[in-house]
C-alpha positions as CSV (number, residue, x, y, z in Angstrom):
1,V,10.4,-120.6,-4.8
2,Y,12.6,-119.1,-2.1
3,L,16.0,-119.3,-3.6
4,T,16.1,-116.1,-5.6
5,D,14.7,-114.0,-2.7
6,F,17.3,-115.6,-0.4
7,Y,20.3,-114.6,-2.6
8,V,18.8,-111.1,-3.3
9,S,18.6,-110.6,0.5
10,L,22.4,-111.4,0.6
11,G,23.0,-108.7,-2.0
12,A,23.4,-110.7,-5.1
13,P,22.2,-108.9,-8.3
14,L,19.0,-110.4,-9.7
15,A,20.4,-110.2,-13.3
16,F,23.3,-112.5,-12.3
17,L,21.1,-114.9,-10.5
18,T,18.8,-115.1,-13.6
19,F,21.7,-115.7,-15.9
20,F,23.2,-118.5,-13.9
21,T,19.9,-120.1,-13.4
22,A,19.2,-120.1,-17.1
23,A,22.7,-121.4,-17.9
24,A,22.5,-124.3,-15.5
25,R,19.1,-125.4,-16.7
26,S,20.1,-125.1,-20.4
27,L,22.8,-127.7,-19.7
28,D,20.0,-130.3,-19.6
29,V,20.2,-130.4,-23.4
30,L,23.6,-132.1,-23.0
31,T,23.4,-133.8,-19.6
32,D,20.0,-135.5,-20.0
33,P,20.9,-137.5,-23.1
34,V,24.3,-138.5,-21.6
35,M,22.6,-139.6,-18.4
36,G,20.1,-141.6,-20.4
37,W,22.8,-143.3,-22.4
38,L,24.8,-144.1,-19.2
39,S,21.7,-145.5,-17.4
40,D,20.7,-147.6,-20.4
41,R,24.1,-149.3,-20.4
42,T,24.4,-149.9,-16.6
43,R,24.2,-153.4,-15.3
44,S,23.9,-154.2,-11.6
45,R,22.0,-156.5,-9.3
46,F,19.8,-153.5,-8.4
47,G,18.9,-152.8,-12.1
48,R,20.1,-150.1,-14.3
49,R,18.0,-147.2,-12.9
50,R,17.8,-147.5,-9.1
51,P,21.5,-147.1,-8.3
52,Y,21.3,-143.6,-9.9
53,Q,18.1,-142.8,-8.1
54,L,19.5,-143.6,-4.7
55,S,22.9,-142.0,-5.0
56,G,21.4,-139.0,-6.9
57,C,18.8,-138.4,-4.2
58,L,21.5,-138.0,-1.5
59,I,23.7,-135.7,-3.6
60,Y,20.6,-133.7,-4.7
61,G,19.5,-133.2,-1.1
62,A,23.1,-132.2,0.0
63,L,23.4,-129.7,-2.7
64,F,20.0,-128.3,-2.0
65,C,21.1,-127.6,1.6
66,A,24.3,-126.1,0.3
67,L,22.4,-123.7,-1.8
68,F,20.7,-122.3,1.3
69,T,23.8,-122.4,3.5
70,P,26.7,-120.4,2.0
71,P,29.9,-120.6,4.0
72,A,30.0,-118.4,7.1
73,A,32.7,-116.2,5.6
74,I,30.3,-115.3,2.7
75,L,27.4,-114.7,5.0
76,A,29.6,-112.5,7.2
77,T,30.6,-110.2,4.3
78,A,27.1,-110.1,2.8
79,D,25.7,-108.0,5.6
80,A,22.1,-108.9,4.9
81,G,21.6,-107.1,1.6
82,H,23.7,-103.9,2.2
83,L,26.3,-104.7,-0.4
84,A,27.3,-102.0,-2.9
85,P,27.3,-103.1,-6.6
86,G,31.1,-103.0,-6.8
87,D,31.7,-104.7,-3.4
88,P,34.0,-107.8,-3.8
89,A,31.6,-109.7,-1.5
90,V,29.0,-109.7,-4.3
91,K,31.3,-111.8,-6.4
92,H,31.6,-114.3,-3.5
93,V,27.9,-114.6,-3.1
94,V,27.3,-115.0,-6.9
95,A,30.1,-117.4,-7.3
96,W,28.7,-119.7,-4.5
97,F,25.3,-119.6,-6.1
98,A,26.6,-120.3,-9.6
99,G,28.8,-123.2,-8.6
100,T,26.3,-124.8,-6.3
101,Y,23.4,-124.4,-8.6
102,F,25.3,-125.9,-11.5
103,F,26.1,-129.1,-9.6
104,F,22.6,-129.1,-8.2
105,Y,21.2,-129.4,-11.7
106,L,23.8,-132.1,-12.6
107,A,22.5,-134.0,-9.7
108,D,19.0,-133.5,-10.9
109,S,19.8,-135.2,-14.2
110,W,21.7,-137.9,-12.4
111,C,18.7,-138.7,-10.3
112,N,15.6,-137.9,-12.4
113,V,16.5,-139.1,-15.9
114,P,16.8,-142.8,-14.7
115,Y,13.7,-142.3,-12.5
116,E,11.6,-141.2,-15.5
117,A,13.0,-144.0,-17.6
118,L,12.1,-146.7,-15.0
119,G,8.3,-146.3,-15.3
120,P,7.9,-147.7,-18.8
121,E,10.1,-150.7,-18.0
122,L,8.0,-151.9,-15.1
123,T,5.2,-153.5,-17.1
124,D,3.9,-153.9,-20.6
125,D,0.3,-153.6,-19.5
126,Y,-1.2,-150.2,-20.3
127,T,-3.4,-150.0,-17.2
128,E,-0.6,-151.0,-14.8
129,R,1.7,-148.5,-16.4
130,S,-0.8,-145.7,-16.1
131,R,-1.3,-146.6,-12.4
132,V,2.4,-146.5,-11.8
133,F,2.8,-143.1,-13.4
134,F,-0.3,-141.7,-11.6
135,V,0.9,-142.8,-8.1
136,A,4.5,-141.6,-8.8
137,K,3.4,-138.2,-10.0
138,L,1.0,-138.0,-7.0
139,F,3.9,-138.4,-4.6
140,N,6.0,-136.0,-6.7
141,Q,3.3,-133.2,-6.6
142,A,2.7,-133.8,-2.9
143,G,6.4,-133.4,-2.2
144,M,6.6,-130.2,-4.2
145,L,3.6,-128.7,-2.5
146,A,5.0,-129.6,0.9
147,A,8.4,-128.2,0.0
148,A,6.7,-124.9,-1.0
149,A,4.3,-124.6,1.9
150,L,6.1,-126.0,4.9
151,P,8.9,-123.3,4.9
152,A,6.3,-120.5,4.8
153,I,4.3,-122.0,7.6
154,A,7.4,-122.7,9.7
155,A,8.7,-119.1,9.0
156,F,5.4,-117.6,10.2
157,A,5.3,-119.8,13.3
158,L,9.0,-119.1,14.2
159,R,8.8,-115.4,13.6
160,A,5.7,-115.3,15.8
161,R,7.9,-116.7,18.6
162,G,10.7,-114.3,17.8
163,S,13.1,-117.0,16.6
164,D,16.2,-116.0,14.6
165,K,16.6,-119.5,13.2
166,V,14.0,-119.2,10.5
167,A,16.2,-119.9,7.5
168,V,17.8,-123.0,8.9
169,S,14.5,-124.5,10.1
170,C,12.8,-123.8,6.8
171,E,15.6,-125.3,4.8
172,S,15.5,-128.5,6.9
173,L,11.7,-128.8,6.3
174,A,12.1,-128.3,2.6
175,F,14.9,-130.9,2.4
176,G,12.8,-133.3,4.4
177,A,9.8,-132.8,2.1
178,I,11.9,-133.5,-1.0
179,K,13.4,-136.6,0.4
180,D,10.0,-137.9,1.6
181,A,8.5,-137.5,-1.9
182,R,11.4,-139.2,-3.6
183,A,11.5,-142.0,-1.1
184,G,7.7,-142.6,-1.5
185,A,8.0,-142.8,-5.3
186,F,11.0,-145.1,-5.0
187,E,9.2,-147.5,-2.7
188,L,6.2,-147.7,-5.0
189,L,8.3,-149.0,-7.9
190,P,8.7,-152.8,-7.5
191,P,11.5,-154.7,-9.2
192,A,10.9,-155.0,-12.9
193,H,10.1,-158.6,-13.9
194,A,8.5,-158.3,-17.3
195,L,11.6,-157.0,-19.1
196,G,14.2,-158.3,-16.7
197,T,15.5,-154.7,-16.1
198,G,15.5,-152.3,-13.2
């Protein structure tokens, strides 16, 4: 919701941001099947899905923060949106976005493909399976709403107090909301016993 506006404010051209966003997301065509194949063949005492969920959640959150915290050298040259189109600093801003966003979506596949595959393996009962998916999606939607709303609320409150730390505080709240949603869904999924898989 806020990522494009953030990088436009740093002087990144919208066309470049749109291109790299589409390019990163289109990689799902390749990464999702590979991740599904890898997860299907994983064997561990925690099951074949949960190790990827846990490790992916941490990487996903770290890259999310990295997207909103370019290195100080890039921020210093960006000069809050006053970059000319040919300014070399534009390349630095765009390069940071492109690289971080690419790995962010790799982490998304790493974490979410096994997560989506776990649901059908928890039970053979239609009613129980429907309940599992309902509660998991409930936490997912609650997390997304919180991640969208909390930064706006925090920004309004902090600006009213004259704070200059709005971006950092909003990023922290959004990261917390995403982690809470994933942790909630993770805890709702008990060990699979019907199929002997995880």
